[in-house]
N, C-alpha and C positions, 0 to 999 in steps of 0.2 A: 190399225192400231189406235188408240185413243191419247191425246194428248199427255193424260196424266200417268198414263203408263208407259210412254216415252220417255216424260220427264224423270221418273222412278227409275227405268231402265238405264238412261243417260248418266244418272248419276251413281249407279251402281257400278258401271263401268270404269266411271272417273276414279272413283274408290278403289276399286278392285286393281287400276292400272296403275295407281299411286300418281293421278293427274291432278292438276289445281281443284282444290275444294275451297279455297279460303279469299284467294286474292281476287277482289271482283273488279279493280280497274285492270290487271291482266287478262282476265276473263273478256271483259269487253273490247279488249284489243285482238284477243284472238278470234273473236265473233267476227268483228271489221275486216281482219285477214280472210276469213272464210267466206266473207261475202265477195270480198274483191276475188278471190279464186273462183267462185261462181259466176260473176260479173266476164271474168276471162274465158271461162270456159264456154259461156254463152256466146259470147262476142266472136268466139274463134271457131265456134260450132264443134267444138268437142265432144265427144263421145261420153265424157264423165261428168256433164253438167248437171243430169240429174242426182249424182252421188254429191257434188258440191252442195246442192241446195240441200241434201240431207246431212251434210255437214254442219251447215248453217241451223237448220232445226236442231241438232242436238246440241250443238254450241249453246244456242238460245234457252232450251228445255234445263241445260244445264245450269245455266245462269240463273234462271227462275226458280230452281231448287236450291242453289247454292243462299240466294236469298230469300227464301222463303215464301216465293209468289205461287198462286195456284195459277198456272199459267191458262189451262183449260177455262178457270172461272173468268179469269179476267179478258180472254178472248171472248166468250159468250155476253159479256157485258158489255165490252166493245162493239160488238157487232150490232147489237140491239141499239146502242146510242147511235152510232153511225146511220142504222136504218131509217131512225127519227130524223137527221137532220135534212136541212132542204138546203138545195145548191142551185144557183143561177149562172148560166154564164157571164163573164164581164165583156168589155168591148174587144176583149183581146181573144174572147172564145174560151177564157181560162174557167171552170167551174170556180165560185167563190160562196161558202156558206154564209146564207142567208138568215137560216133560225135553226135553232135546237130542235124542235118538236114539229109536230103536223102542218102548223098553222106557219103561213109566209108573212 
């Protein structure tokens, strides 16, 4: 399934079920709760970890639709931007961005 399709299907489900379609702060709170549930499932090795990650995705694409963001286009743009960034490890071994493009 493509991101755009998931975004449209998640939105259609929200509308059909009468879920939140207008309260952006609420949707961020619900998304945060789903991230917490996914972390707990991973940490405890629960069998529903994949389902919890899917919930995170569905809340995220629903939030994108709610706010008029084409998440597929934004993700593609961000991937290209990240690919062009240059990183070097600092004295602690942590990657630190040193350039936005191919030149360092």
